C-alpha positions in Angstrom: 15.0 17.3 6.4 11.4 16.6 7.3 11.8 13.1 8.9 8.3 12.7 10.2 6.8 13.5 6.8 9.1 11.0 5.1 8.1 8.3 7.7 4.4 9.0 7.1 4.9 8.9 3.3 6.7 5.5 3.6 3.9 4.1 5.8 1.2 5.3 3.5 3.0 3.8 0.5 3.5 0.5 2.3 -0.2 0.3 3.3 -1.2 1.0 -0.3 1.0 -1.8 -1.6 -0.2 -4.1 1.1 -3.8 -3.3 0.4 -3.3 -4.0 -3.3 -1.7 -7.4 -2.5 -4.5 -8.4 -0.1 -7.2 -7.3 -2.6 -5.4 -9.3 -5.3 -5.3 -12.4 -3.1 -8.9 -12.1 -1.9 -10.5 -11.2 -5.3 -8.2 -12.4 -8.1 -11.0 -12.0 -10.7 -11.2 -8.3 -10.0 -8.2 -7.6 -12.4 -8.3 -9.3 -15.8 
């Protein structure tokens, strides 16, 4: 089991979701 790889994947996924949320809050007119 590659634990470090799994941790990195989870962190990247979390940052992607967080970035989407922040972008949605800052610029709600971006997505229609």
